[in-house]
Backbone as JSON, one array per atom type, in Angstrom:
{
  "sequence": "VSEFGGIRYAPDDGSWGYTSATSAADLEERLTQVFGALHASEVLSGFCYTQLTDTMQEANGLADERRRPKTDVERIRAIVVGTHPTG",
  "N": [[67.47, 94.33, 103.24], [66.33, 93.24, 106.21], [66.71, 90.95, 107.8], [67.78, 87.67, 107.19], [68.31, 84.21, 106.33], [69.01, 81.67, 108.53], [69.96, 79.06, 108.35], [70.57, 76.08, 109.66], [73.38, 74.41, 110.96], [74.62, 72.08, 112.76], [75.84, 69.41, 113.71], [74.66, 66.58, 115.52], [73.18, 67.79, 117.65], [70.33, 69.22, 119.35], [69.4, 71.63, 118.31], [67.91, 74.57, 116.72], [66.72, 75.73, 113.52], [65.67, 77.34, 110.46], [66.01, 75.77, 108.23], [68.02, 72.85, 107.61], [71.42, 72.11, 107.2], [73.41, 69.38, 106.06], [76.1, 68.98, 106.01], [79.34, 70.63, 105.93], [79.84, 71.34, 103.28], [77.25, 71.27, 102.23], [76.14, 73.34, 103.72], [77.63, 75.51, 102.66], [76.63, 75.47, 100.02], [73.9, 76.06, 100.44], [74.14, 78.59, 101.63], [75.3, 79.95, 99.48], [73.16, 79.94, 97.71], [71.17, 81.55, 99.06], [72.51, 83.99, 99.53], [73.25, 84.51, 96.92], [70.81, 85.09, 95.7], [70.27, 87.59, 96.8], [72.48, 89.08, 95.86], [71.9, 89.05, 93.18], [69.86, 90.82, 92.89], [68.78, 93.95, 91.61], [67.86, 96.05, 93.04], [68.29, 95.95, 95.79], [70.27, 97.18, 98.47], [71.62, 96.46, 100.72], [72.07, 94.1, 103.47], [71.3, 91.96, 106.28], [72.54, 89.23, 107.76], [71.02, 86.55, 109.55], [72.32, 85.75, 112.0], [75.58, 86.05, 113.38], [76.92, 84.21, 115.06], [76.14, 81.05, 116.62], [73.55, 80.56, 119.07], [72.24, 79.62, 122.29], [69.94, 77.98, 121.68], [69.63, 78.23, 118.95], [71.15, 77.27, 115.98], [72.05, 78.59, 113.68], [74.04, 80.28, 112.86], [76.99, 81.74, 111.26], [79.2, 80.93, 112.49], [80.05, 78.79, 115.27], [78.89, 78.65, 118.74], [81.2, 79.2, 120.11], [82.51, 80.83, 118.46], [83.82, 79.65, 116.34], [84.38, 79.22, 112.96], [82.0, 77.66, 110.75], [82.66, 76.59, 108.36], [85.26, 76.96, 105.93], [86.74, 80.13, 106.37], [87.46, 81.86, 104.29], [85.87, 80.94, 102.22], [83.35, 81.5, 103.29], [83.52, 84.29, 103.34], [83.77, 84.84, 100.57], [81.28, 83.94, 99.66], [79.54, 85.71, 101.02], [80.34, 88.25, 100.03], [79.9, 87.86, 97.37], [81.62, 86.66, 95.51], [81.99, 84.0, 95.32], [82.1, 81.02, 93.44], [79.27, 79.77, 91.68], [77.12, 76.88, 91.45]],
  "CA": [[66.84, 93.18, 103.85], [66.67, 93.4, 107.62], [67.19, 89.69, 108.36], [67.53, 86.48, 106.37], [69.22, 83.11, 106.64], [68.39, 80.63, 109.33], [70.42, 77.73, 107.93], [71.16, 75.37, 110.8], [74.37, 73.36, 110.76], [75.18, 71.71, 114.06], [75.66, 67.96, 113.84], [74.52, 65.92, 116.82], [72.54, 68.5, 118.75], [68.9, 69.42, 119.15], [69.16, 73.06, 118.11], [66.86, 74.99, 115.81], [66.98, 76.57, 112.36], [64.57, 77.25, 109.49], [66.38, 74.64, 107.39], [69.22, 72.24, 108.17], [72.47, 71.6, 106.33], [73.89, 68.09, 106.52], [77.57, 68.98, 106.01], [79.89, 71.96, 105.64], [79.63, 71.59, 101.85], [75.83, 71.57, 102.07], [75.98, 74.69, 104.27], [78.14, 76.44, 101.66], [75.69, 75.5, 98.9], [72.7, 76.78, 100.88], [74.52, 80.0, 101.78], [75.49, 80.47, 98.13], [71.83, 80.17, 97.14], [70.46, 82.69, 99.65], [73.27, 85.21, 99.26], [73.19, 84.72, 95.48], [69.55, 85.76, 95.38], [70.43, 89.0, 97.16], [73.45, 89.69, 94.95], [71.28, 89.15, 91.86], [68.88, 91.92, 92.88], [69.23, 95.26, 91.17], [67.26, 97.09, 93.88], [68.73, 95.86, 97.18], [71.56, 97.83, 98.7], [72.26, 95.93, 101.92], [71.39, 92.99, 104.11], [71.77, 91.53, 107.59], [72.35, 87.8, 107.95], [70.29, 86.35, 110.8], [73.22, 85.86, 113.15], [76.98, 85.7, 113.14], [77.25, 83.0, 115.81], [75.05, 80.29, 117.23], [73.15, 80.86, 120.44], [71.93, 78.4, 123.03], [68.97, 77.12, 121.02], [69.65, 78.42, 117.5], [72.44, 76.92, 115.4], [72.02, 79.08, 112.3], [75.08, 81.28, 112.67], [78.1, 81.39, 110.38], [80.18, 80.34, 113.4], [79.39, 78.18, 116.41], [78.79, 79.5, 119.94], [82.57, 79.56, 120.53], [82.98, 81.68, 117.35], [84.61, 78.87, 115.37], [83.65, 79.18, 111.68], [81.43, 76.35, 110.42], [83.36, 76.16, 107.15], [86.42, 77.8, 105.66], [86.38, 81.56, 106.45], [87.6, 82.49, 102.97], [84.67, 80.57, 101.46], [82.25, 82.29, 103.84], [83.69, 85.65, 102.86], [83.47, 84.88, 99.14], [79.82, 83.81, 99.53], [78.92, 86.93, 101.52], [80.61, 89.39, 99.15], [79.42, 87.55, 96.04], [82.66, 86.22, 94.58], [82.04, 82.52, 95.38], [81.52, 80.44, 92.22], [78.0, 79.05, 91.88], [77.04, 75.65, 90.67]],
  "C": [[67.28, 93.18, 105.31], [67.14, 92.12, 108.28], [66.83, 88.57, 107.4], [68.52, 85.41, 106.78], [68.5, 82.0, 107.37], [68.78, 79.22, 108.93], [71.17, 77.09, 109.08], [72.22, 74.39, 110.31], [75.06, 73.12, 112.09], [74.95, 70.22, 114.25], [75.53, 67.52, 115.3], [74.01, 66.81, 117.95], [71.09, 68.77, 118.39], [68.53, 70.87, 118.92], [68.17, 73.29, 116.98], [67.41, 75.8, 114.65], [65.82, 76.42, 111.4], [64.76, 76.06, 108.56], [67.7, 74.09, 107.93], [70.17, 71.73, 107.1], [73.01, 70.3, 106.92], [75.41, 67.99, 106.59], [78.04, 70.4, 105.76], [79.69, 72.32, 104.17], [78.17, 71.95, 101.57], [75.53, 72.98, 102.6], [76.46, 75.72, 103.25], [77.18, 76.58, 100.48], [74.43, 76.3, 99.26], [72.99, 78.27, 101.06], [74.68, 80.66, 100.41], [74.15, 80.78, 97.49], [71.17, 81.41, 97.72], [71.2, 84.0, 99.41], [73.23, 85.54, 97.77], [71.92, 85.43, 95.06], [69.63, 87.25, 95.7], [71.37, 89.72, 96.2], [72.86, 89.89, 93.55], [70.3, 90.32, 91.75], [69.52, 93.22, 92.42], [68.7, 96.38, 92.06], [67.7, 97.05, 95.34], [70.1, 96.51, 97.35], [72.26, 97.31, 99.95], [71.45, 94.81, 102.52], [72.02, 92.71, 105.47], [71.48, 90.04, 107.72], [71.82, 87.57, 109.37], [71.15, 86.36, 112.05], [74.61, 85.37, 112.8], [77.34, 84.39, 113.81], [76.0, 82.32, 116.33], [74.75, 80.82, 118.62], [72.75, 79.55, 121.1], [70.99, 77.47, 122.27], [68.98, 77.23, 119.5], [71.06, 78.16, 116.96], [72.52, 77.37, 113.95], [73.0, 80.22, 112.07], [76.12, 80.82, 111.66], [79.25, 80.77, 111.17], [79.42, 79.71, 114.56], [79.41, 79.11, 117.63], [80.15, 79.91, 120.49], [83.28, 80.38, 119.45], [83.95, 80.97, 116.41], [83.8, 78.79, 114.08], [83.19, 77.76, 111.35], [81.99, 75.78, 109.13], [84.49, 77.15, 106.94], [86.03, 79.29, 105.62], [86.52, 82.27, 105.11], [86.41, 82.15, 102.07], [83.47, 81.36, 101.97], [82.34, 83.71, 103.31], [83.31, 85.78, 101.39], [81.96, 84.77, 98.89], [79.14, 85.12, 99.92], [79.14, 88.1, 100.57], [80.23, 89.11, 97.69], [80.46, 87.14, 95.03], [82.82, 84.71, 94.56], [81.43, 81.97, 94.1], [80.24, 79.68, 92.55], [78.04, 77.75, 91.1], [76.99, 74.44, 91.46]]
}
């Protein structure tokens, strides 16, 4: 998968994303859903999340524009590698 994601989480700004999370917990849930779909596939061998960090107008990175993670880095890692519990 060449690009996926686009989950915006940036409280109090006018940035852009395909969908918007309302909290860090909501962001984790949305990430778990999109990454979970990829991990469930038996035919996919790799993926590229839309962006690591936010940019000027897009707030759909895993970290903000100053490279501060938007939620706990261990949770982000677990979601990305597929070891985060679902539910």
